[in-house]
N, C-alpha and C positions, 0 to 999 in steps of 0.2 A: 505492499499499499506505500502510495506516495505522499509526503507532505509538503502542503504550502501553504502556510496558515500565516496570517496576521494578527499579533495581540496587541491592543492599542488600549494604553490606562492613564488617563489624564494627557491625552493628546501626543504621547508619546509610543511609536510603534517598534514592535519586535517581530523582524521575520523569521518564520519557523518554516525549515525547509529539510528534507530528508526522505528518508524510506524505511518502513518497518515490513519484514519479513518473517511471517509465524506458518509456517507449512507444518501439516499432521508429522508427527514423529521425528520432526527437527528442533532443535533449540531456536529458539527465537533471536533475530537478528535485527538491527537498527544501526542507522546512522542519522543522525538529527545535528544541524547547526543552526544557531541561533544568531542573528545580525540585527544589529542595531547603529543608529548614528548618535542616538542619545536615549537612555531609558532609566527610570528610577526605581529602586526597589521600595521605597518608603509604600506606593501603594499596596504593594505585595505583601508586605509586613504587618500595614494596617488590616488588610484582609482577614490575614492569619488569626490577628488578635481580635478581630471579631467572632470570627468562625470559633475560636478556642471560647471567650467570654458565652458565646451565644450554646454551645455545647453544653456548657458546664450547667447553664439552667435548664436545659432539656431532660426528660426521662434519660435513665441511665440506659444503654444498649450494650451489645455484646463486641461493640469495637474497641480498639485498644485505648488505654485513661490518656488522656493529654497531661503532659507534665510542661510546667511553667518553670524556665531556668532563671537561677539566680545569678546567672553570670555576668559579668561587667563588658561584653563584647555584644556587637549587634545580633551577632549568629552567636548560638549556643555553643560554649565550649564544650561539651559533652559529646563522647562518641557517637557516632552514627551508627546504627544497628542494621548491615547492610544484609545480613543473614534473612531478614524480614522481606527482602524485594526477591522475586521470582528470579529464577537463573538465566540469563540471555547474553549475547555476544553482541557489542555495537559501541559507539562511541558519540560522544554529544560535544561537539565544539562550538565554544561562545566567543565571539566577536563582538565587542562593543564599544564606540570611539569614544563615549563618555558616559560611564555609569556612575548615577547619584545615588548617593548612601545618607539616611536623614542623620543632620546633623556633623557630617564630614565632608571634606573635598571632595569632590568627584574622581574617581579613579580613570584616568586618560589612557587609551587604549587597548582597555581591558580583555585579554586572550586566555582562556582555559580550555581544556581538553580532559573530559572526564571518561 
């Protein structure tokens, strides 16, 4: 399946391109590229906080508990439990010319490969 999406938050767009291949009896494979001239993390962080606060007031479900980190960083300093993700082969390439972070100077020419 080919990906060709644009995520727009607060007037800033993130282009998502790539492909996902899930054939029966084979390990899923994906290659995803994220591109933007300028993108802010604040709307995503705000949405996560709203989601976390509304789920606390809703009835309990069988989903994993939401944990609030007391870390001093924008992102949690706790290890990510990747064993909870399904196994797949692939990569995610990120290219953002100016990445805005709440309360910090923007990161210029941010590039990463996961």
